[in-house]
N, C-alpha and C positions, 0 to 999 in steps of 0.2 A: 657508584662511589657515593654516598653522600656527604652531603658540605656540610664542613663545622657552623655552627649557629654565629658564627661571629663571622664566617666568612659571608656567611645568604644577609646579616643587616647591613654589613659593604655594603654589596650591589645591590640592597633595598634603596640604600640610604642615596647612595649615585644614580639610580633611575628616578626616584623623587626628585631631588636637584634639577635634572636636568631637564627633567618635566615641566617646573616651575619654574626655570629658566625662558621654555620654550611654550609657555602656555600659564601665564603670572592670574592669578584671582581665579583660584580653582580651591575650593571647600576640602575638606578630608576625605569626606563621601566622596566626594567625583573623583577623586586620587586613589581611594581604594578603588573604584569603578573601573578607572582605566589602567590601571596597573596592573588589576585582576591579585590584590595585597586586600587584609581585612582591616578591618576599622582598626581595630585594637594596634596594629605593626605601625599602622600608618600615626595611630597616633603619638604612640612611642617616640617613633622619630623625627618627628613632626617637633615635641614639645622639644626632644635637643634641638634641633636646631634651632628654636626658637632660643632655646636658653645658652647658645653660643652667639645668640647675633646675623644670624646670618637669613632665618625666613622671618617673619611677622606677618601676623592676622590684620585686616584690612578692613577696619571699623564700619558699619554700615547703622542707614539710618535709619531702625526697624518699628516708625513707630504709625500705628496702624494696618500693620501683622501680629495676627495671629502665631501662638508658637514659635520656638526658637526656629533660626534664618540657619542656613549654614554662611559661614564666616568665611569668607573669602581669605587664601595666604598669599604669598610673594614672596621671593626674593629681596632681603630689604637693598636699597642705592647703593646703601654705606658698608654692606658686608665685605666688596670684597673693592678695586682698582687695580688695572694691569696698564704694563705701556707695550707693546705690540711693535715689532719691527720686521718686515720684509725689507730682506735681503738680497738683491739681483744685482746683475751681473753689470748695467748701469746707472742704477740708484738706489737710494737706502731709505725707504717710508717708514714711519713712525707716528702713532696713534697712541689718543689715554683713550679709555676704553672704562665703561662704569656695567654691572649688571645686566644690565635694562640691553644695552647693546651699543647705546650713546656713545658716538664719537663725542669726548670733549674737546680734545686739542689733535691736528696732525702736520705735519710736516713732510716735506719730501727732498731728496739732497741728489741732484743732476751730477754722480761722479763713479767715476769709473770703480769697481770691485772686482775686476782680474786678478788683480798681485791680493794674495791673502794678508801682506799686510798695511793694503789699501781697504781691503775688507774692513781690516781687525777698525779703524780709525774710525773709519766712518759709522759702524755697528756702534761705538763709543762715542761718537761727535750726536746723534740721533738719540742715544740714550738719552746723554746728557741733557739734552734741548729738552728731551719730552717729561725729566724731573725737571726740572725748572718752571717747565707751564703747569708741573700737576700741581707745585708748590705753589704756585701762583693761585690758584684753585684752591690752597687748602688742604692737598691731598697724601697723600703721601703712599703711593704704589706702594701693594703690596707681593708682583710680582712680577715678571717677565719673559715676554714669550719673543720668539724669532722661527722666522719663517723663511725658507733656503733651496731655492733646489734639488733634490737628490740624487742621487738613492741617499741617505741619513740613517743614523741609527738615536729612535729617538729618546731611548734609557740614558745613551752614555752622552748626547746632547753634542753629537759629532758626526758632520759630514762629509762623505767618502768620494773624492772622485768624480764632481756632477760631470756630461757633458761640454766641452768648453772651458771650463775652468779646473787647468790641471795643476793653479798651482794650488789648489781648493782641498788636496788629499789629508785627509785627516786631522781637518778642519775642524777641533773642540770650540767654536760660537758659545756653547751653554755655559761653560768653562769659565771662560775668557769674560763674560759680561758678569759671571756670577762671582767671582772671586773683587770685579772692579767695582763694584754698584752693592755688594752683601745682600741679592735677592735671590730668591728659586729661580733658576731660569729653563723653560724649557722648550724646545724645540722641537717641529714640524715640518714635514715636507708644503711647500708652500701652496702648490694644489687643492694638496689637503686638508691645511686652514683655509682655505677660502671655500669650498664648500662646507667645511663645520661651521663657516659664518655662512653661509648658506641658510645651514639647519638648524640654527638658535635665533638668527637673527633677519633673514632674510628672506627667499621668496622660496624657500625650501622647506618652513617650519611646517605646512602640513604635508610632506609627501614622507613617505618613508623609505621610497628607492629614488635618485636621481642621479645623474651626473652632471660635473660642473666644469664645465669645460673654457679653458681663459686661455683665446686666443691673442698673442699679443706679439713681443720677438721672436717668444716659442711658444709652443702648448702645453699646457700646463690643461690636465685632468683628477679631477675627486671624484673618486666614487664612495657615494653613500647607500647601505643597502641593510636593512633590517634598521634603520635608523640611525645607525651607525657605520664612522669611517668604513671603508677596507682597503686595509695595508698591503696585502698580500704580506706570502710566508717570510719577504727578506725585509719588511720595511720599506715595498715601493711597488705603489701599481698605477692604472690608467697612461704608464708611460706610450702613449698611442703613438706619439710624434717619429715612435723609432720603429714606426711596425716599419716591414721590409715586406715592398709589392713589387712582383717579374713584371717587367713589361720599360714601358720607354718615360722618362720623366717629363716635365714639362721646360723643353728647351732643351733638353739633354739626352746624352745616347745612350748612360749605364743601361746594365739586363734591369738590375736592383735601384728602387731608392722609393727614399719615406716621407715623409711631411716635413721631417727637417731640413732634407732637400729642396721644399719648395720652397720653403719660407726663405731660406738659406738665397737661393734667385730670387726672391722679389724682393729682400734687399739688396744686395746688392743694381737691382733695377731703380731701384729709390736711391738709392748712393750715385748711381750716374746721374741719375735726374737732379741730385740735388735736393731729396726732398724728404722731410721730417718724417718720418714714422707715428700712424695715429694723431696728425695735425690733419688741420683742418684744407693747407695745401695739396693736400692726392687728391679730398673730395672732387677740389677743385679744379685740379688736374685733369681727372679723370672728367670730368664734367664736359669737358673743353672737345668741342667738336674736332681739333685739328689731332686728338691726340686718340681717338677709335680704337687702333693698333694696340696702347695700352690697356686700353678698359678688356680690352679684350681678351689678355692674357690675366689680370685679374681675377676677369670673373672666371676663364679658367683653373686658381688660383681657390679662387674660395668654391666654387664649385666641387672642386677635389678634397676639400676642407669639409664640406656636406658629405661627399661620398662616405668620407672616413667614421664621420658622425653617427653615420646611421650603421655603419659596420659595430660599434661599437654599440651604437644601441639596441640594435639587435642581437648580439651577444648577449648583453646584458637584460634586457628585458623590464627601463625604467618607467615608474611612473612621468619621467619630464627629461630634458635635459635643458642645463640652465646654461648659459650662451655670455659668458664675461671679456673682458678688453677693450681694448682701444679698437680694433676690426671694428667691433660693432658701434664707433663713434658714424664710421660710412654710412650709418643707414643703408638703405634700399640695395644700393653699390651693394657691399658686402651681404644685405641680410639676402636678399629676393634668389641670386642664385644660391648662396645656401641651402636656404629652404626649399627652395623648388628640387634641388637632390636628395635634401634628405628624404623629406617626404615620400617621395616617388617611391625611394626605395623600403622605403619599414617595411617590416615582415607583418605587421595589424593592420587589417582593413576596418575594421569594426573600431579598434579602442586604439586608435593612436596613441605614441609617446608625444606628449604638449611638447615645444620650445617654450625654454621661460629668457627673457633678459635678467641677467644679472641685479641687483639691489643693491649694489655700494658703488664709489667712484674709483673707477676705472684706478688709478692710479695709487691707491692706498687700501686695495681687497687684499693682499697678501697680510699685509700688517694690522687689518682687521681681522682676518684669520689667525696669524700667530694667535693676538691679543685673549679669540676664541678660545682656544687652545689653553692660554695661561691661565685665563679667568677659570674651565671648566677645571685645570687641575687643583687647581689653590681654595676654592671651593670646596671641594668634594676631599681633597683632603683637611680642609680642616672638619669636615663634618666629620670624617672618619676618626679625628685624633682620642 
């Protein structure tokens, strides 16, 4: 069945906007070649985007050149600005983002969000702070993005019963923020948002397929296939911390275990030894010769994480696996056992999947992802209005 001309124009407009965000300074001819569209189609859409104040032509010094050279294009820096919020179990982060991916302001509040009432209070508090910061820059944010644990309904803006957060059941965070601040609000799974940020502004810009794994107090995994986030049939994918395996988990005797249990054991150990997750005291503790038994336990956990990452890689076959999160701040204490087993178990021998470190500060990655999602949605909706 053929598409309506208007549907086709919307799809082409979306492709052009996304391509210019990832690759600014392309000319009309380069866009046509890259997207396999006619020059007439490209020019028609670009002219509209220019009239809407979304795209601008970059003037070049053509002195001394013969003939008319291609004119580069880019999304205007003032085409939009957005606030992104990372709403997590133990903290709430916020960023102010512009169309080139620059974080103008950021903040993080370390307060528990396990109760819906507290999560709502912290969400609104961080948005309020970021709005104030935006006004100091003379900016009026166009939209708000929220990244949160799944499963979620992006269209409805509702979080459904995420694991370990029973009080969040049917949490309509998008509507709460939208009503409070009168700005369109977009919800995305936190890990999907992280992958989206890597795709448009980070180390995934040149990749058409990759897996972005975020190792923190839990594990998040965003999947990009053919340049687009893969969300699964029911709004979630990449929840590989809940994969169940037959066997003995580290230090336990269950018949089945998951990475969630492995990480739970890690946090119990940290609590007993009064160590703060993601901080330098863990590194110092593990490097102390008195704690070799603990170091061995950690290496077992990191090896397990690398093994499961290799399984995901072999199933999907991406160009790269991007590794993010506070665990990688431990450096080789984490990365060496993780990398050793990851590459050992790779299916490919000639063209191996690459391991790449994430591009963003670990404590605001999810907020940047949420902002990226809001930015894309707002600019594309404005373009096709």
